[in-house]
C-alpha positions in Angstrom: 4.8 -6.8 17.7 7.3 -5.4 20.2 10.4 -3.7 18.8 9.0 -4.0 15.2 8.7 -1.2 12.8 5.5 -2.9 11.5 3.7 -1.4 14.6 4.3 2.1 13.2 2.1 1.2 10.2 -0.4 -1.4 11.4 -2.0 -2.1 14.8 -1.7 -5.7 16.1 -5.5 -6.3 16.0 -5.8 -5.3 12.3 -5.9 -8.2 9.9 -6.8 -6.9 6.4 -4.7 -4.0 5.1 -5.0 -2.3 1.7 -1.9 -0.6 0.2 -2.4 2.2 -2.4 -0.5 5.1 -3.8 2.7 5.1 -5.7 6.4 5.1 -5.0 7.1 2.0 -3.0 4.0 0.2 -1.9 5.2 -3.2 -3.3 8.5 -2.9 -1.4 6.8 -1.7 1.8 4.3 -4.6 1.6 7.2 -7.1 1.1 9.3 -5.6 4.0 6.3 -5.6 6.4 5.4 -9.2 5.5 9.0 -10.3 6.2 8.9 -8.5 9.5 5.6 -10.0 10.5 6.9 -13.5 9.5 9.9 -13.0 11.8 7.5 -12.4 14.7 5.9 -15.8 14.1 2.8 -14.6 12.2 1.5 -15.6 8.8 0.6 -13.3 5.9 -1.4 -13.8 2.7 -0.7 -11.3 -0.1 -3.1 -10.4 -2.9 -2.9 -7.9 -5.7 -5.7 -6.4 -7.8 -3.6 -6.6 -11.0 -0.9 -8.9 -12.5 2.3 -8.6 -10.5 5.9 -9.6 -10.9 6.8 -11.6 -7.8 9.9 -11.1 -5.6 12.6 -13.7 -6.3 12.0 -15.6 -3.0 8.2 -15.4 -3.2 6.3 -18.5 -2.2 3.2 -18.6 -4.4 -0.2 -20.3 -4.1 -1.7 -20.6 -7.6 -5.2 -21.8 -8.1 -8.0 -20.9 -10.6 -10.7 -22.2 -8.2 -11.1 -20.1 -5.1 -13.1 -22.8 -3.4 -9.9 -24.8 -3.0 -7.8 -21.9 -1.8 -8.4 -22.2 2.0 -7.3 -25.9 2.0 -4.2 -25.1 -0.1 -3.3 -22.2 2.2 -3.3 -24.5 5.2 -1.0 -26.9 3.4 1.4 -24.3 2.1 1.6 -22.5 5.4 3.6 -25.5 6.7 6.4 -24.5 4.3 6.2 -20.7 4.3 4.6 -18.0 6.6 4.3 -15.5 3.7 2.2 -16.5 0.7 1.5 -14.7 -2.5 -1.9 -15.7 -3.9 -3.2 -15.7 -7.5 -5.1 -17.5 -10.3 -2.2 -18.4 -12.6 1.4 -17.6 -13.5 1.6 -15.9 -16.9 5.0 -14.7 -18.3 6.5 -14.3 -14.8 3.4 -12.4 -13.6 1.0 -13.7 -11.0 -2.5 -13.1 -12.4 -4.9 -11.6 -9.8 -8.2 -12.8 -8.7 -11.1 -10.6 -9.8 -12.7 -8.0 -7.5 -15.7 -10.3 -6.8 -13.4 -13.3 -6.2 -11.3 -11.3 -3.8 -14.4 -10.2 -1.9 -15.5 -13.8 -1.5 -12.0 -14.8 -0.3 -12.0 -12.2 2.4 -15.3 -13.5 3.6 -13.9 -17.0 4.0 -11.9 -16.2 7.2 -8.6 -17.3 5.7 -6.3 -19.1 8.1 -3.7 -16.4 8.3 -2.9 -13.6 10.8 -2.6 -10.9 8.2 -3.9 -10.1 4.7 -2.3 -7.6 2.5 -3.9 -6.3 -0.7 -2.0 -4.2 -3.2 -4.3 -2.0 -5.1 -3.8 -0.8 -8.7 -4.7 2.9 -8.5 -1.7 4.7 -10.1 -0.3 5.1 -13.6 3.2 4.2 -12.6 4.3 7.3 -10.8 3.9 8.7 -7.3 1.1 11.2 -7.8 -0.8 10.2 -10.9 -3.4 7.8 -9.7 -6.1 7.6 -7.0 -8.8 6.6 -9.5 -9.2 2.8 -9.5 -9.2 2.0 -5.7 -12.0 -0.2 -4.5 -13.0 0.0 -0.8 -15.7 -2.6 -0.8 -13.4 -5.2 0.8 -13.5 -5.9 4.5 -10.6 -3.7 5.6 -9.0 -2.8 8.9 -6.6 -0.2 7.6 -5.4 1.5 4.4 -1.7 2.5 3.9 -1.2 5.3 1.4 2.3 5.4 0.0 3.8 8.4 -1.8 7.4 8.4 -3.0 9.3 11.5 -1.9 10.8 11.7 -5.4 7.4 13.4 -6.2 8.8 16.6 -4.6 10.1 19.3 -6.9 9.5 17.5 -10.2 8.4 19.5 -13.2 4.9 18.8 -14.4 4.8 16.3 -17.2 2.6 13.5 -18.5 4.8 11.1 -16.6 4.0 12.7 -13.2 0.7 14.5 -13.4 -2.0 13.8 -15.9 -2.8 17.1 -17.6 -6.5 16.4 -17.4 -6.3 16.9 -13.6 -7.4 20.5 -13.3 -5.7 21.0 -9.9 -2.3 21.2 -11.6 -3.2 23.4 -14.6 -1.6 26.5 -13.1 1.2 24.6 -11.2 4.5 23.9 -13.0 6.3 22.5 -10.0 5.2 20.2 -7.1 5.7 21.6 -3.7 5.0 19.8 -0.4 2.0 21.9 0.5 0.6 21.7 -3.0 0.9 18.0 -2.9 -0.8 17.8 0.5 -3.6 19.9 -0.8 -4.0 17.7 -3.9 -4.1 14.5 -1.9 -6.6 15.9 0.5 -8.8 16.9 -2.4 -9.1 13.4 -3.9 -12.5 11.8 -3.8 -10.8 8.6 -2.5 -9.9 10.4 0.7 -13.5 11.4 1.3 -14.6 7.8 0.7 -12.1 6.5 3.2 -13.3 9.0 5.8 -16.9 8.1 5.1 -16.1 4.4 5.7 -14.1 5.4 8.8 -11.1 3.2 7.8 -7.9 4.1 9.6 -5.2 5.4 7.3 -1.4 5.3 7.6 0.2 7.8 5.2 3.8 6.8 4.4 6.1 9.2 2.6 8.8 6.9 1.2 12.4 7.5 0.0 13.2 10.2 2.5 16.9 9.5 2.6 18.7 12.9 2.9 18.4 16.2 4.6 16.8 17.9 1.6 13.9 15.5 1.3 13.6 15.3 5.1 13.0 19.0 5.4 10.4 18.9 2.7 8.9 15.7 4.1 8.4 17.2 7.6 6.4 20.1 6.3 4.4 17.8 4.1 3.9 15.2 6.9 2.6 17.8 9.3 0.2 19.2 6.7 -1.1 15.7 5.9 -1.5 14.9 9.6 -3.8 17.9 10.0 -5.9 16.5 7.2 -7.1 13.8 9.6 -4.9 10.8 8.9 -4.6 8.3 11.7 -0.9 8.3 11.5 1.8 9.7 9.2 5.2 8.1 8.7 8.2 9.4 6.8 11.4 7.4 6.0 12.7 4.8 3.6 11.9 1.1 3.2 15.5 0.7 1.9 17.2 1.6 5.2 14.2 0.8 7.6 14.6 4.2 9.2 11.2 5.7 10.0 9.8 8.7 11.8 6.2 9.0 13.1 4.7 12.5 12.8 2.9 13.5 15.9 
C-alpha cells in the first residue's frame, strides 16, 4: 500500500490482525479499514465483545457461522469494509464466541484483511491486559495505549489497585509505564508465539506529550517490539520510532 499510513502498522502480506490495549483501538481499526478500502482491498472486522458500530458501518449479521462465507461474498459487492456479528441488540453488535471466531478464521474468508478487536481492558488505557486470547491464526498484534495515560494520578479508574506493580507509584511516568507493559504476561505469550507486534501510542498531539512519547517509545522499542509508532488517529500524523 504505497503512500498509505497503514503500511506503518501492518505489512502487505499480513491478513489477520488483532488489536488490543486501550485508548483508541476502535478508532485506529476504523481508520485503517477505511484506508485499506481506499486502496481497493476488503476488510472483515470482528470484535470479541458487544460493540457499538460506527454510524456508517456496513454490518453482516448472522447467528449461523456456516452461512457467513456466502453472505460475505454477497455483501462485499456493496461494501469493502464489513462488521461481522451474531445479532444486533440495543445498537450493539453481538460478538461471535471465541470458538466460533476460531472456526471462522479457519474458513479462509474471502477478504484481504481481517481485524479482531480484543476486549482486554477495563475502559482505560493501562488497566487491562488480562482477557486477551492468542489462539487465533494471527499475523500481527497492534497494542494501543492512549497518551493520556501519562502523568495521571493513580486511581481505580486508571490502575487497578490489586496490581502490585503500582503499589508504590502515585504517578504514571513514561519509563514506569514501559516497564509495566514489558512485565505483563501477555507480552511473554506474544513473544513465545513469535507474533510481530506494532505498539501504537495514540493521542500524541502536542509538544508535551510528544516529548514524553519519544522517551517512552524508545524504551518500548528496546523491549523487542517489531515496530513502535507514536501519533494521533485524529490527525493521521504518525512517527515510526527507529
